[in-house]
C-alpha positions in Angstrom: 38.8 103.6 115.1 39.9 100.5 113.4 42.8 98.2 115.0 45.3 99.5 112.6 44.5 103.2 113.4 44.7 102.6 117.1 47.9 100.9 116.7 49.4 103.5 114.7 48.1 106.2 117.3 49.6 104.3 120.2 53.0 104.3 118.1 52.5 107.9 117.8 52.0 108.7 121.2 54.7 106.7 122.5 57.2 108.4 120.2 55.9 111.9 120.7 58.7 114.3 121.9 61.1 111.5 121.3 64.4 111.8 119.3 63.1 112.0 115.6 65.3 113.4 113.3 68.6 112.3 114.8 71.0 111.2 112.3 71.7 107.4 112.5 75.7 106.8 112.1 76.3 105.3 109.0 80.2 105.4 109.0 80.8 101.8 108.3 83.2 101.1 105.3 81.3 101.3 102.2 84.4 101.3 100.0 85.3 98.6 97.6 87.9 96.4 99.2 91.6 97.1 97.8 93.1 93.9 97.3 92.3 90.5 98.2 89.5 89.5 101.2 90.3 87.1 103.8 90.1 83.9 102.0 90.8 81.6 104.9 87.7 83.4 106.8 85.6 82.8 103.9 86.2 79.0 103.7 85.9 78.8 107.6 82.3 80.6 107.6 81.2 78.7 104.6 81.9 75.6 106.0 80.3 76.5 109.3 77.1 76.4 107.2 77.6 72.9 106.4 78.6 73.4 102.5 82.0 71.4 101.9 84.8 73.4 100.9 87.7 72.8 98.7 90.9 74.8 98.5 92.2 74.0 94.9 94.4 75.6 92.0 92.8 76.6 88.5 94.3 73.3 87.2 92.6 71.3 89.5 89.0 72.8 88.9 87.9 70.1 86.2 89.1 67.0 88.4 87.3 68.1 91.4 84.2 68.9 89.7 84.5 65.4 88.3 84.9 63.7 91.6 82.0 65.7 93.0 79.6 64.7 90.2 80.7 60.9 90.0 78.6 59.5 87.2 76.0 62.3 87.4 75.1 64.9 84.8 75.1 68.7 85.4 73.4 71.6 84.0 76.0 74.6 83.4 75.3 78.3 82.2 76.2 78.6 78.6 79.2 80.9 79.2 80.6 78.7 81.8 84.6 78.5 80.9 84.6 75.0 79.2 88.1 74.0 80.9 86.1 73.9 84.2 84.1 70.9 83.0 86.7 69.0 80.9 85.7 65.3 80.6 82.5 66.1 82.8 78.9 65.2 81.7 77.2 68.7 81.2 74.1 70.0 79.6 74.3 73.5 78.7 71.1 75.4 79.9 69.6 76.6 76.7 66.1 77.5 78.3 65.6 74.0 79.8 62.2 73.5 81.8 61.9 73.2 85.4 61.2 69.4 84.7 64.3 69.1 82.7 66.3 70.9 85.7 64.9 68.7 88.1 65.9 65.5 86.2 69.6 66.4 86.3 71.9 65.7 89.1 73.9 69.0 89.8 74.5 72.6 88.6 77.9 73.9 88.1 78.4 77.8 88.2 80.6 80.7 89.0 79.8 83.6 91.4 79.9 87.2 91.6 81.3 88.0 94.8 82.1 85.9 98.1 81.8 87.7 101.5 84.0 86.3 104.5 82.3 87.6 107.0 78.9 85.9 106.6 80.3 82.8 104.4 77.9 84.3 101.7 78.2 83.7 97.9 76.3 86.2 95.8 75.3 85.6 92.1 74.0 88.1 89.8 73.3 86.1 86.6 76.4 87.5 85.0 79.2 85.3 83.4 79.2 81.8 84.3 76.1 82.1 86.5 73.1 81.6 84.4 69.6 82.5 85.4 68.6 82.0 89.0 66.3 78.9 88.3 69.8 76.8 87.7 70.9 77.1 91.3 67.4 76.8 92.8 66.0 73.5 91.3 68.9 71.0 91.0 69.7 69.2 94.4 73.4 69.9 94.2 75.1 73.1 93.3 78.7 73.2 92.6 79.9 76.5 92.8 83.4 78.0 92.0 84.6 81.1 93.6 88.1 82.7 92.6 90.0 84.1 95.6 89.9 87.4 94.0 86.0 87.5 94.3 86.4 87.4 97.9 85.7 90.4 100.1 85.6 90.7 103.6 82.4 92.4 104.5 78.9 92.9 103.5 79.3 96.6 102.7 82.2 95.8 100.5 80.1 93.3 98.5 77.6 96.0 97.9 80.4 98.4 96.7 81.3 96.1 93.9 77.9 94.7 93.1 75.4 96.1 90.6 72.1 96.3 92.8 69.9 96.7 89.7 70.9 92.9 88.7 68.8 89.8 90.2 71.1 89.1 93.1 71.0 85.7 94.8 72.6 85.4 98.3 73.5 81.7 99.5 74.8 81.0 102.9 75.1 77.2 102.9 72.9 74.4 101.4 69.2 75.3 101.8 67.8 74.4 104.9 64.7 75.8 107.3 63.1 74.1 110.4 59.5 73.0 110.5 57.0 73.8 113.3 58.9 71.3 115.8 62.3 73.0 115.2 63.7 70.0 113.3 66.0 70.9 110.6 64.8 70.4 107.0 67.0 70.6 104.0 66.4 71.2 100.2 63.3 72.9 100.4 64.4 76.5 98.8 67.2 75.1 96.9 70.0 72.7 96.9 70.4 70.3 99.6 74.2 70.0 98.7 76.7 72.8 98.1 80.1 72.4 97.2 82.2 75.5 97.1 85.6 75.4 95.2 87.9 78.5 96.1 90.3 78.9 93.4 93.8 80.6 94.2 
């Protein structure tokens, strides 16, 4: 008997006569949120992840983006609303290479949904979001979240998301820990995340 077979046999022995076939309760709320999610809680939980949060109006988007970007240049999805980046130095993504993306200072996108309970932003590569590489390569991500895109819980988010789309879940700037548990930022994505909550 090899090690795998032995382990599986031990598991079978340990669980024999157990509670197999018992239904696990799945009565959590799967329905889509009616109305608006808790935007204040979303702002707090996003901030807990070391992202910078800005509560602004629609008219303030371009000015806020400009102040965050400074003299830098940002890549944007080709269908990003032009009013969001009025007066900002942007490069539309028309198939830019990884090296070209890496040479830019930031990326500006919208999102599909924001989750208040976890401070998570979900992108699904639809309107104003672009392809996944856009939000992984540049070191600074400026993400615009409309207040009506915020839901309270993860099940509510899945109720409005299309699971067949390429979903990217973002909870703060990219961070991990090395073997000595020192925080290392920017390994798997942007080191800096600015979230503009509009409305």
